[in-house]
DOVEX-490738 format. One line per 3 residues: number of its first residue (from 0); their letters; for each residue z, y, x of N, C-alpha, C. Coordinates in steps of 0.2 Angstrom, whole numbers, plus 2048, in hexadecimal, padded with zeros to 3 digits. Each point is the difference from the previous one (the first is absolute). Layout:
BEGIN
NUM) A) Z:Y:X:Z:Y:X:Z:Y:X | ...
This chain:
BEGIN
0) XXX) 547:561:D58:7FA:800:804:7FA:800:7FD | 7FB:804:802:7FA:801:7FD:7FB:7FA:802 | 7FA:800:7FC:7FB:7FB:801:7FD:801:807
3) XXX) 7FF:807:802:7FD:801:806:804:7FD:806 | 807:802:800:804:7FD:805:801:7F9:800 | 800:7FC:7FA:800:7F9:800:7F9:7FD:804
6) XXX) 7FB:804:7FE:7F9:7FE:803:801:800:808 | 803:806:802:801:801:807:804:7FA:804 | 805:7FE:7FD:804:7FA:802:7FC:7FA:800
9) XXX) 7FC:7FF:7FB:7FC:7FA:800:7FA:800:805 | 7FD:806:801:7FB:801:805:803:7FE:807 | 805:803:801:803:7FE:807:802:7F9:801
12) XXX) 803:7FD:7FB:801:7F8:800:7FA:7FC:801 | 7FB:802:7FC:7F9:7FC:801:7FD:801:807 | 7FF:806:802:7FD:802:806:804:7FD:806
15) XXX) 806:800:800:804:7FE:806:7FF:7F8:800 | 800:7FD:7FA:7FF:7F9:800:7F9:7FE:802 | 7FB:804:7FF:7F9:7FF:802:800:800:808
18) XXX) 804:805:803:800:801:807:804:7FA:803 | 805:7FD:7FD:803:7FB:803:7FC:7FA:800 | 7FB:7FF:7FB:7FB:7FB:800:7FC:800:806
21) XXX) 7FE:806:801:7FB:801:806:803:800:806 | 805:803:801:803:801:807:805:7FA:802 | 802:7FC:7FB:805:7FB:802:7FD:7F9:7FD
24) XXX) 7FC:800:7FB:7FD:7FA:7FE:7FA:7FE:804 | 7FB:805:801:7FA:7FE:804:801:7FD:807 | 805:803:803:802:7FD:807:802:7F9:800
27) XXX) 803:7FD:7FA:801:7F9:7FF:7FA:7FC:800 | 7FA:803:7FF:7FA:7FC:800:7FC:801:806 | 803:803:805:7FD:802:806:7FE:7FA:804
30) XXX) 803:7FA:7FF:7FF:7FA:804:7F9:7FE:7FF | 7FC:801:7FB:7FA:7FE:7FE:7FB:803:805 | 801:805:804:7FC:803:805:801:7FC:807
33) XXX) 805:7FD:801:801:7FD:807:7FB:7FC:803 | 7FE:7FB:7FC:7FB:7FB:803:7F9:804:800 | 7FD:803:7FB:7FA:804:801:800:804:806
36) XXX) 806:804:801:800:805:806:800:7FC:806 | 804:7FA:801:800:7FC:806:7F9:7FD:801 | 7FD:7FE:7FB:7F9:7FD:801:7FB:805:803
39) XXX) 800:806:7FD:7FC:805:802:801:803:807 | 806:801:801:802:802:807:800:7FB:805 | 800:7FA:7FF:800:7FA:804:807:7FF:804
42) XXX) 805:801:7FC:807:7FF:803:804:7FC:7FB | 806:7FF:802:804:7FC:7FC:804:804:7FA | 802:7FC:7FB:804:804:7FB:806:803:802
45) XXX) 803:7FD:805:806:803:803:7FF:807:802 | 7FB:801:804:7FE:807:802:7FF:805:7FB | 7FD:7FD:7FA:7FE:804:7FA:807:802:7FD
48) XXX) 804:7FB:7FF:806:802:7FC:805:804:803 | 7FF:801:807:804:805:804:7FF:807:7FD | 7FA:802:7FE:7FF:807:7FE:804:801:7F9
51) XXX) 801:7FB:7FC:804:801:7FA:807:800:802 | 803:7FD:805:807:800:802:801:807:803 | 7FB:803:804:801:806:802:800:806:7FB
54) XXX) 7FC:7FF:7FB:800:804:7FA:807:800:7FD | 803:7FA:7FF:807:800:7FC:805:803:805 | 800:7FF:806:805:803:805:7FF:808:800
57) XXX) 7FA:802:7FF:7FF:807:800:803:803:7FA | 7FF:7FD:7FA:803:802:7FA:808:800:801 | 803:7FB:803:807:801:801:802:805:804
60) XXX) 7FD:802:806:802:805:804:7FF:807:7FD | 7FB:801:7FC:7FE:806:7FE:803:802:7F9 | 803:7FB:7FD:803:802:7F9:806:805:801
63) XXX) 804:7FF:805:805:805:801:7FD:807:801 | 7FA:801:804:7FD:806:801:7FE:803:7F9 | 7FD:7FC:7FC:7FE:802:7F9:806:803:7FC
66) XXX) 806:7FC:801:806:802:7FC:803:807:803 | 7FF:801:807:803:806:802:7FB:806:7FE | 7FA:7FF:800:7FB:805:7FE:801:802:7F9
69) XXX) 802:7FB:7FC:802:802:7F9:806:804:800 | 805:7FE:803:807:803:801:7FF:807:802 | 7FB:802:805:7FF:806:803:7FC:805:7FC
72) XXX) 7FE:7FE:7FA:7FD:804:7FB:7F8:800:800 | 7FD:7FB:804:7F9:7FF:800:7FE:7FE:7F9 | 7FB:802:7FD:7FD:7FE:7FA:7FE:7F9:800
75) XXX) 802:7FC:7FB:7FD:7FA:7FF:7F9:7FF:800 | 7FD:805:7FC:7F8:800:800:7FD:801:806 | 803:804:805:7FD:801:806:801:7F9:805
78) XXX) 806:7FD:7FF:801:7FA:804:7FB:7FB:7FD | 7FF:7FF:7FA:7FC:7FA:7FD:7F9:802:802 | 7FE:806:800:7F9:802:802:7FE:7FD:807
81) XXX) 805:802:805:7FF:7FE:806:800:7F8:801 | 804:7FD:7FC:801:7F9:800:7F9:7FD:7FD | 7FE:802:7FB:7FA:7FE:7FD:7FA:800:805
84) XXX) 7FF:806:804:7FB:800:805:801:7FB:805 | 806:7FF:802:801:7FB:805:7FE:7F9:7FE | 802:7FE:7FA:7FE:7FA:7FD:7F9:7FF:800
87) XXX) 7FC:806:7FE:7F9:7FF:7FF:7FD:800:807 | 801:804:805:7FD:7FF:806:802:7FA:804 | 806:7FE:800:802:7F9:803:7FC:7FA:7FD
90) XXX) 7FF:801:7F9:7FD:7FA:7FC:7F9:800:802 | 7FC:805:801:7F9:800:802:800:7FD:807 | 804:803:805:800:7FD:807:802:7F9:800
93) XXX) 805:7FD:7FC:801:7F9:800:7FA:7FC:7FE | 7FD:803:7FA:7FA:7FC:7FD:7FA:7FF:805 | 7FF:806:805:7FB:800:804:801:7FE:807
96) XXX) 807:7FF:802:802:7FF:806:7FC:7FA:804 | 7FE:802:806:7FC:7FB:804:805:7FB:804 | 806:801:800:805:7FC:804:807:800:7FD
99) XXX) 804:7FC:802:807:800:7FD:804:806:803 | 7FE:802:806:804:806:803:7FF:806:7FB | 7FA:802:7FE:7FF:805:7FC:803:7FF:7F9
102) XXX) 800:7FA:7FE:803:7FE:7FA:808:801:800 | 803:7FE:805:807:801:801:802:808:800 | 7FD:804:804:801:807:800:800:803:7F9
105) XXX) 7FA:7FE:7FC:7FF:803:7FA:806:7FD:7FB | 802:7FA:801:805:7FD:7FC:807:804:800 | 801:803:806:806:804:801:7FF:806:7FC
108) XXX) 7FB:803:800:7FE:806:7FC:801:7FF:7F9 | 7FD:7FA:7FE:801:7FE:7F9:807:7FF:7FE | 804:7FD:804:807:800:7FE:804:807:800
111) XXX) 7FE:804:804:803:807:7FF:7FE:803:7F9 | 7FA:7FF:7FE:7FE:803:7FA:803:7FC:7FA | 801:7F9:800:803:7FD:7FB:808:801:800
114) XXX) 803:803:805:807:801:800:801:806:7FB | 7FB:804:7FE:801:805:7FB:7FD:7FF:7F9 | 7FE:7FA:7FF:7FD:7FE:7F9:803:7FA:7FE
117) XXX) 805:7FC:803:802:7FA:7FE:807:800:7FD | 804:7FB:802:806:7FF:7FD:805:806:800 | 801:803:805:805:805:800:7FE:806:7FB
120) XXX) 7FA:802:800:7FD:805:7FC:800:7FE:7F9 | 7FE:7FA:7FE:800:7FE:7FA:807:800:7FC | 805:7FD:804:807:800:7FD:803:807:800
123) XXX) 7FE:805:804:802:807:800:7FD:803:7F9 | 7FA:7FF:7FF:7FD:803:7FA:804:7FD:7FA | 801:7F9:7FF:804:7FE:7FB:807:802:7FF
126) XXX) 803:800:806:807:802:800:801:808:7FE | 7FB:804:802:800:807:7FE:7FF:801:7F9 | 7FB:7FC:7FD:7FE:802:7F9:804:7FC:7FB
129) XXX) 803:7FB:802:803:7FC:7FA:808:7FE:802 | 804:802:7FB:807:7FE:800:801:7FA:7FC | 7FE:800:7FA:800:7FB:7FB:7FB:7FA:801
132) XXX) 802:7FA:801:7FB:7FB:801:7FD:800:806 | 804:803:805:7FD:800:807:7FE:7F9:803 | 805:7FB:7FF:7FF:7FA:803:7FA:7FC:7FD
135) XXX) 7FF:801:7F9:7FB:7FD:7FC:7F9:803:803 | 800:806:800:7F9:804:802:7FE:7FE:807 | 805:800:805:7FF:7FE:806:7FD:7F9:801
138) XXX) 803:7FB:7FC:7FE:7F9:800:7F9:800:7FD | 7FE:804:7FB:7F9:800:7FE:7FC:802:805 | 801:805:803:7FC:803:805:7FF:7FB:806
141) XXX) 805:7FD:803:800:7FC:805:7FD:7F9:7FE | 800:7FF:7FA:7FC:7FA:7FE:7F9:800:801 | 7FE:807:800:7F9:801:801:7FD:7FD:807
144) XXX) 805:800:804:7FE:7FD:807:7FE:7F9:7FF | 804:7FC:7FC:7FE:7F9:7FF:7F9:7FF:7FC | 800:804:7FB:7FA:800:7FC:7FA:802:803
147) XXX) 801:805:805:7FA:803:803:7FD:7FA:805 | 805:7FD:804:7FE:7FB:804:7FC:7FA:7FD | 803:7FE:7FA:7FD:7FA:7FC:7F9:802:7FE
150) XXX) 7FF:806:7FE:7F9:802:7FD:7FC:801:806 | 802:803:805:7FC:802:806:7FD:7FB:804 | 804:7FA:801:7FE:7FB:804:7F9:7FD:7FE
153) XXX) 7FF:7FE:7FA:7FA:7FD:7FF:7FA:805:800 | 801:806:7FE:7FB:805:7FF:7FE:802:807 | 805:801:805:7FE:802:807:7FC:7FA:803
156) XXX) 803:7FA:7FF:7FC:7FA:803:7F9:800:7FE | 7FF:801:7F9:7F9:800:7FE:7FC:805:803 | 803:806:801:7FC:806:803:7FE:7FE:807
159) XXX) 805:7FD:804:7FE:7FE:807:7FB:7FB:800 | 800:7FB:7FB:7FA:7FB:800:7FA:803:7FF | 800:805:7FC:7F9:803:7FD:7FE:806:805
162) XXX) 804:804:802:7FE:806:804:802:800:807 | 805:7FB:802:802:800:807:807:804:800 | 804:7FE:805:807:803:800:800:807:802
165) XXX) 7FB:803:803:800:807:802:7FF:805:7F9 | 7FB:7FE:7FC:7FF:803:7FA:806:7FF:7FB | 803:7FA:800:805:7FF:7FC:807:803:802
168) XXX) 801:801:806:805:804:803:800:807:7FE | 7FA:803:801:7FF:807:7FE:802:801:7F8 | 7FE:7FB:7FC:801:800:7F9:808:800:7FF
171) XXX) 803:7FC:804:807:7FE:7FF:804:807:802 | 7FE:803:805:803:807:802:7FF:805:7FB | 7F9:800:7FD:7FF:805:7FB:804:7FF:7FA
174) XXX) 801:7FA:7FE:804:7FF:7FA:807:802:801 | 803:7FE:806:807:802:802:801:808:7FF | 7FB:804:802:800:807:800:800:802:7F8
177) XXX) 7FC:7FD:7FC:800:801:7F9:806:7FF:7FD | 805:7FC:802:806:7FF:7FD:805:805:803 | 7FF:804:805:804:805:803:7FE:807:7FD
180) XXX) 7FA:801:7FF:7FE:807:7FE:803:802:7FA | 801:7FC:7FB:803:803:7F9:807:803:801 | 804:7FC:804:807:802:802:7FF:807:804
183) XXX) 7FC:800:805:7FF:806:804:7FE:806:7FC | 7FC:7FF:7FC:7FD:806:7FC:804:802:7FA | 804:7FB:7FD:803:802:7F9:807:7FE:800
186) XXX) 803:7FE:805:808:7FE:7FF:804:804:806 | 803:805:7FE:805:803:804:806:7FC:802 | 803:801:806:805:7FB:802:806:800:7FB
189) XXX) 802:806:7FE:805:800:7FB:7FE:804:7FA | 804:7FE:7FA:7FE:803:7FA:802:807:800 | 805:803:804:802:806:800:7FA:805:802
192) XXX) 7FB:7FD:804:7FA:804:802:7FC:802:7FA | 801:7FD:7FA:7FC:802:7FA:805:801:7FA | 806:802:802:805:803:7FB:803:7FA:7FC
195) XXX) 800:7FA:802:803:7FB:7FC:806:7FD:804 | 804:7FC:7FD:806:7FC:803:7FE:7F9:800 | 803:7FC:804:7FF:7F9:800:801:7FD:7F9
198) XXX) 7FC:7FB:7FF:800:7FD:7F9:806:7FC:7FF | 804:802:7FB:806:7FD:7FE:806:803:803 | 7FF:806:804:805:803:804:806:802:7FB
201) XXX) 7FE:802:7FA:805:803:7FB:804:7FA:7FD | 7FD:7FA:801:804:7FA:7FD:804:7FD:805 | 800:802:806:803:7FC:805:808:7FF:7FF
204) XXX) 804:805:7FE:807:7FF:7FE:801:7FA:7FB | 7FB:7FF:7FB:801:7FB:7FB:7FE:7F9:804 | 7FC:800:804:7FE:7FA:803:805:7FD:804
207) XXX) 805:804:803:805:7FD:804:805:7FC:7FC | 800:801:7F9:804:7FD:7FC:7FE:7F8:7FF | 7FA:7FF:801:7FD:7F9:7FF:801:7FC:806
210) XXX) 803:802:805:802:7FC:806:7FB:801:805 | 7FB:804:800:7FC:801:806:803:805:804 | 802:7FE:807:803:804:804:7FC:805:803
213) XXX) 803:806:801:7FC:806:803:800:7FF:807 | 7FB:805:803:800:7FF:807:806:802:804 | 802:7FC:805:806:801:803:801:806:805
216) XXX) 7FA:802:803:800:806:804:804:7FF:806 | 800:7FA:804:803:7FF:806:7FD:804:805 | 804:802:805:7FD:804:806:7FB:7FC:804
219) XXX) 7FA:802:801:7FB:7FC:804:801:801:807 | 802:7FB:804:800:800:807:7FE:7F9:802 | 7FC:800:806:7FD:7FA:802:805:7FB:802
222) XXX) 805:803:805:804:7FB:803:807:800:7FC | 7FF:7FD:7FA:806:7FE:7FB:7FF:7F9:7FE | 806:7FD:7FF:800:7F9:7FD:7FB:7FF:7FA
225) XXX) 801:805:7FC:7FC:800:7F9:7F8:7FF:802 | 7FE:805:804:7F9:800:801:7FD:7FA:804 | 804:7FE:805:7FF:7FA:804:7FF:7FA:7FC
228) XXX) 805:7FF:7FB:800:7FB:7FC:7FA:800:7FB | 7FE:806:7FE:7FA:801:7FC:7FA:7FE:804 | 7FF:802:806:7FA:7FE:804:800:7F9:801
231) XXX) 806:7FD:802:800:7F9:801:7FE:7FC:7F9 | 802:802:7FB:7FE:7FD:7F9:7F8:801:7FF | 7FE:806:802:7F8:801:7FF:7FC:7FB:804
234) XXX) 803:800:807:7FC:7FC:804:800:7F8:7FE | 805:7FE:7FD:800:7F9:7FE:7FB:7FF:7FA | 800:805:7FC:7FB:7FF:7FA:7F9:801:803
237) XXX) 7FF:804:804:7F9:801:803:7FD:7FA:803 | 805:7FD:804:7FE:7F9:804:7FF:7FB:7FB | 804:800:7FA:7FE:7FB:7FB:7F9:801:7FD
240) XXX) 7FF:806:7FE:7F9:801:7FD:7FA:7FF:805 | 802:800:806:7FA:7FF:805:7FE:7F9:800 | 804:7FB:7FD:7FE:7F9:7FF:7FA:7FF:7FB
243) XXX) 7FF:805:7FC:7FA:800:7FC:7FA:7FF:803 | 7FF:802:806:7FA:800:804:7FF:7F8:802 | 804:7FC:7FF:7FF:7F9:802:800:7FB:7FA
246) XXX) 801:803:7FA:800:7FC:7FA:7FA:7FB:7FF | 7FA:803:802:7FA:7FC:7FF:800:7FA:805 | 802:802:806:800:7FA:805:805:7FB:7FF
249) XXX) 806:803:7FD:806:7FB:7FE:7FD:7FB:7FB | 7FD:802:7FB:7FD:7FB:7FB:7FC:7FB:803 | 7FC:802:805:7FB:7FB:803:805:7FC:805
252) XXX) 805:802:803:804:7FC:804:804:7FB:7FC | 801:801:7F9:803:7FC:7FC:7FB:7FB:7FD | 7FA:800:802:7FA:7FC:7FE:7FC:802:7FA
255) XXX) 801:806:7FE:7FC:803:7FB:7F9:803:802 | 7FC:801:7FC:7F9:803:802:801:808:801 | 7FB:803:803:800:807:801:800:804:7FA
258) XXX) 7FD:7FD:7FB:800:803:7F9:807:801:7FD | 804:7FA:801:807:800:7FE:804:805:804 | 7FE:801:807:804:805:804:7FE:807:7FD
261) XXX) 7FA:801:7FE:7FF:807:7FE:803:801:7F9 | 801:7FB:7FC:804:800:7FA:807:802:801 | 803:7FD:805:807:801:802:801:807:802
264) XXX) 7FB:803:804:801:807:802:7FF:804:7FA | 7FC:7FF:7FB:7FF:803:7FA:806:800:7FC | 803:7FA:7FF:807:7FF:7FD:805:805:802
267) XXX) 800:800:807:806:805:803:7FE:807:7FE | 7FA:802:800:7FE:807:7FE:801:801:7F8 | 800:7FB:7FC:802:801:7F9:807:801:800
270) XXX) 804:7FC:803:807:801:801:802:807:802 | 7FC:803:805:801:806:803:7FF:805:7FA | 7FB:800:7FC:7FF:805:7FB:805:800:7FA
273) XXX) 801:7FA:7FE:805:7FF:7FA:807:802:802 | 802:7FE:806:807:801:803:801:808:800 | 7FB:804:802:801:807:801:801:803:7F9
276) XXX) 7FD:7FE:7FB:801:802:7F9:808:7FF:7FE | 802:7F9:802:806:7FE:7FE:806:803:804 | 7FF:801:806:805:803:804:801:808:7FE
279) XXX) 7FB:803:7FF:800:807:7FE:804:801:7F9 | 7FF:7FB:7FC:803:801:7F9:807:7FE:801 | 802:7FB:804:807:7FE:801:804:805:803
282) XXX) 7FD:803:805:803:806:804:802:805:7FB | 7FB:802:7FC:802:806:7FB:805:7FE:7FB | 801:7F9:7FF:805:7FE:7FB:806:7FF:803
285) XXX) 801:7FC:805:806:7FD:803:801:803:807 | 7FC:803:803:801:803:807:7FC:7FC:805 | 7FF:803:806:7FB:7FD:805:803:7FA:804
288) XXX) 807:800:801:803:7FA:803:7FF:7FA:7FC | 801:800:7FA:7FF:7FA:7FC:7F9:7FE:7FF | 7FB:805:800:7F9:7FF:800:7FE:7FC:806
291) XXX) 802:802:806:7FE:7FD:806:803:7F9:801 | 806:7FF:7FD:803:7F9:800:7FC:7FB:7FC | 7FD:803:7FA:7FC:7FB:7FC:7FA:7FE:804
294) XXX) 7FD:805:804:7FA:7FE:803:801:7FC:807 | 806:801:803:802:7FC:805:801:7F9:7FE | 803:7FF:7FA:801:7F9:7FE:7F9:7FC:7FF
297) XXX) 7FC:804:7FC:7F9:7FD:7FF:7FC:7FE:807 | 801:805:804:7FC:7FF:807:803:7FA:803 | 807:800:801:803:7FA:803:7FE:7F9:7FD
300) XXX) 800:800:7F9:7FE:7FA:7FD:7F9:7FE:801 | 7FB:805:801:7F9:7FF:802:800:7FD:806 | 803:803:805:800:7FD:807:803:7F9:801
303) XXX) 805:7FF:7FC:803:7F9:800:7FB:7FB:7FD | 7FD:802:7FB:7FB:7FB:7FD:7FA:7FF:804 | 7FE:805:803:7FA:7FF:805:802:7FC:806
306) XXX) 806:801:802:803:7FB:806:800:7F9:7FE | 803:7FF:7FA:801:7F9:7FD:7FA:7FD:7FE | 7FA:804:7FE:7FA:7FD:7FF:801:7FA:7FB
309) XXX) 802:801:7FA:802:7FB:7FB:7F9:7FC:7FE | 7FB:803:801:7F9:7FC:7FE:7FD:803:7FA | 7FA:800:800:7FC:803:7FB:7FE:807:800
312) XXX) 7FA:801:7FF:7FD:807:800:803:805:7FC | 802:7FE:7FA:804:805:7FC:806:802:803 | 804:7FB:803:806:802:803:800:804:805
315) XXX) 7FA:7FF:804:7FF:805:806:7FF:807:7FE | 7FB:800:7FB:7FE:807:7FD:806:804:7FD | 805:7FC:7FD:806:803:7FD:804:802:806
318) XXX) 801:7FD:805:804:802:806:7FD:806:803 | 7F9:800:800:7FD:806:803:801:807:7FC | 800:7FF:7F9:802:805:7FB:807:803:802
321) XXX) 805:7FB:800:806:802:802:801:804:806 | 7FD:7FD:805:800:803:807:7FD:807:800 | 7FB:801:7FB:7FD:807:800:804:806:7FD
324) XXX) 806:7FE:7FD:805:805:7FE:803:803:806 | 7FF:7FE:806:803:803:806:7FD:807:801 | 7F9:801:7FE:7FD:806:801:803:806:7FC
327) XXX) 803:7FE:7FA:803:805:7FC:806:803:804 | 803:7FC:804:806:803:804:7FD:804:805 | 7FB:7FE:804:7FE:803:806:7FD:807:7FF
330) XXX) 7FD:801:7FA:7FD:807:7FE:805:804:7FB | 800:7FD:7FA:804:804:7FB:807:800:801 | 803:7FA:801:807:7FF:801:803:805:806
333) XXX) 7FC:800:805:802:804:806:800:807:7FF | 7FB:802:7FC:7FF:807:7FE:806:802:7FC | 801:7FD:7FA:805:801:7FC:807:800:803
336) XXX) 801:7FB:804:807:7FF:803:801:806:805 | 7FB:802:804:801:806:804:801:806:7FD | 7FC:801:7FA:802:806:7FC:807:800:7FD
339) XXX) 802:7FA:7FE:806:800:7FD:806:801:805 | 7FF:7FE:806:805:801:805:800:807:803 | 7FA:803:801:800:807:803:7FE:806:7FC
342) XXX) 7FE:7FE:7F9:7FE:806:7FC:7F9:802:801 | 7FE:804:7FB:7F9:803:801:7FF:804:806 | 805:804:802:7FF:805:805:7FF:7FD:807
345) XXX) 803:7FA:801:800:7FD:806:7FB:7FA:800 | 7FD:7FF:7FB:7FC:7F9:7FF:7FB:800:805 | 7FC:805:801:7FA:800:804:802:7FF:808
348) XXX) 806:803:802:802:7FF:807:802:7F9:801 | 804:7FD:7FB:803:7FA:801:7FA:7FA:800 | 7FC:801:7FB:7FA:7FB:7FF:7FC:801:806
351) XXX) 7FE:806:802:7FB:800:806:803:7FD:806 | 807:801:801:803:7FD:806:800:7F9:800 | 801:7FD:7FA:7FF:7F8:800:7F9:7FE:801
354) XXX) 7FB:804:7FF:7F9:7FE:800:7FE:7FE:808 | 804:803:804:7FF:7FE:807:801:7F9:802 | 806:7FD:7FD:802:7F9:801:7FB:7FC:7FB
357) XXX) 7FF:802:7FA:7FD:7FB:7FC:7F8:7FF:802 | 7FD:805:802:7F9:800:802:800:7FB:806 | 805:800:805:800:7FC:805:801:7F8:7FE
360) XXX) 804:7FF:7FB:802:7FA:7FE:7FA:7FD:7FC | 7FD:804:7FC:7FA:7FE:7FC:7FA:7FE:805 | 7FF:804:806:7FB:7FE:804:801:7FA:804
363) XXX) 807:7FE:801:801:7FA:804:802:7FA:7FC | 802:801:7FA:802:7FA:7FC:7FB:7FB:7FF | 7FA:801:7FF:7FB:7FB:7FF:7FF:7FC:807
366) XXX) 800:804:805:7FF:7FD:807:805:7FC:802 | 806:802:7FE:806:7FC:802:800:7F9:7FC | 7FE:800:7FA:800:7FA:7FC:7FA:7FC:802
369) XXX) 7FB:803:803:7FA:7FC:802:802:7FC:807 | 804:804:804:802:7FC:806:805:7FB:7FF | 805:801:7FB:804:7FB:7FE:7FD:7F9:7FD
372) XXX) 7FA:801:7FD:7FC:7FB:7FD:7FD:7FC:806 | 7FD:804:805:7FD:7FD:806:805:7FC:804 | 806:802:801:805:7FD:804:803:7FA:7FC
375) XXX) 801:800:7FA:803:7FA:7FC:7FB:7FC:7FD | 7FA:802:7FF:7FB:7FD:7FC:801:7FF:7F9 | 804:804:7FD:802:800:7F9:802:807:7FE
378) XXX) 7FF:801:7F9:803:806:7FD:807:800:7FE | 803:7FA:801:807:800:7FE:805:805:804 | 7FE:801:806:805:805:804:7FF:807:7FD
381) XXX) 7FA:803:7FF:7FF:806:7FD:803:801:7F9 | 7FF:7FB:7FC:803:800:7F9:807:7FF:801 | 803:7FC:804:807:800:801:803:806:802
384) XXX) 7FD:804:805:802:806:802:800:805:7FB | 7FB:800:7FB:800:804:7FA:806:7FF:7FC | 802:7FA:7FF:806:7FF:7FC:806:803:803
387) XXX) 801:7FF:807:805:803:803:800:808:800 | 7FA:803:800:7FF:807:7FF:802:802:7F9 | 7FE:7FC:7FB:802:802:7FA:808:800:7FF
390) XXX) 803:7FB:803:807:800:7FF:804:806:804 | 7FD:801:806:802:806:804:7FF:806:7FC | 7FA:801:7FC:7FF:806:7FC:805:801:7FB
393) XXX) 802:7FA:7FD:805:800:7FA:807:802:803 | 802:7FE:806:806:802:803:800:807:801 | 7FB:803:803:7FF:807:802:800:804:7FA
396) XXX) 7FD:7FE:7FA:800:804:7FA:807:800:7FD | 804:7FB:800:807:800:7FE:804:804:804 | 7FF:800:807:803:805:805:7FF:807:7FE
399) XXX) 7FA:802:7FF:7FE:806:7FE:804:803:7F9 | 800:7FB:7FB:803:802:7FA:807:801:801 | 803:7FB:804:808:801:802:801:807:803
402) XXX) 7FC:801:805:801:806:804:7FF:807:7FC | 7FB:800:7FC:7FF:807:7FD:805:800:7FA | 804:7FB:7FE:805:801:7FB:807:800:803
405) XXX) 800:7FF:806:807:801:803:801:805:806 | 7FA:803:801:800:805:806:7FE:807:7FD | 805:803:7FD:7FE:807:7FD:7FF:805:805
408) XXX) 802:7FF:806:800:806:805:7F8:800:802 | 7FC:7FB:7FE:7F9:801:802:7FC:804:7FB | 804:802:7FA:7FD:804:7FB:7FF:807:803
411) XXX) 7FB:804:7FE:7FE:807:803:806:804:7FD | 801:805:803:805:806:7FE:7FB:804:7FB | 803:801:7FA:7FC:804:7FB:803:807:800
414) X) 7FC:805:800:802:806:7FF:803:802:7F9
């Protein structure tokens, strides 16, 4: 492998990581706009948050369309160009919207654009370009989402205070586009387009000797026990991660200050970042099933410790860190598991089909936990439900492992 080709692989990895930071990390800091928008438009924060939920739902519904467009031979560059224009136009409209109705319509357009520049496309690039170390590289890329949100929150807040939310939002949109454009301009979707093969493809036969299982290549059909179990597993994980939206309030409910609440949320984001590195490395070494089990164990420990509230700020923050490992399953783990089950060729179809369910769960999860708190007057019920969901996810994961190792007729017929 020449120096030029090595540089190409490195360039793709870096630029895709940057895009993950912009399209998945910055949205995690979106909440800093809610109150300024509500105050400016003279409405409640609930009405403002609705447009973000609509955007997430649009991402879920339009991700399968992006997948089909790619499958039908439409060039990735053309798809991302249209998506970038939609992100730009919708961002300008949201920033200058005179009321929430205009904002909601623009948010749907925003979601359509983000469907072609976020999770599915990022993992497609990595899966196409890398065979060796795929889990580790995906973990590094998706860690950018946690890093991006951690860096963006104080910067965007400062810009809002100094320039107003409209100018800050326009800058937010502009920076998002700057993270997309390098991939759009310089990264073809597959290495074959520039006369290369996936990194480590020649070493693949040797890697199987280390215990890393190859893709199973099961036949992808929506109405099969395997896919239904996979969707149920993903829904459990998404509902668990949605509890992060209540971490700051939970700390105050336990009698801590708002500052400690912010630290608890930050601790969970640190767990988010570190666990993605760890899960990717473990998946490359011992397989995706064992990697997810490790993260499920730490997630469950975190939820149990939060529920027990043993006392002390340090204990609470450590619990938040452990809980944050759930994010590694919801993004990286699900991506690698789907690719392991259905192979590269069917990955986009399988993952995009799941996005319909996960987007709905993501949009509703925070609200459901909020209603549970309102009814019971405590976060014990949502946290207890999270523990039950973690146990259910573990059972579903073991069922999936049992099924794919004992149901050979689900394998594709190979010519």
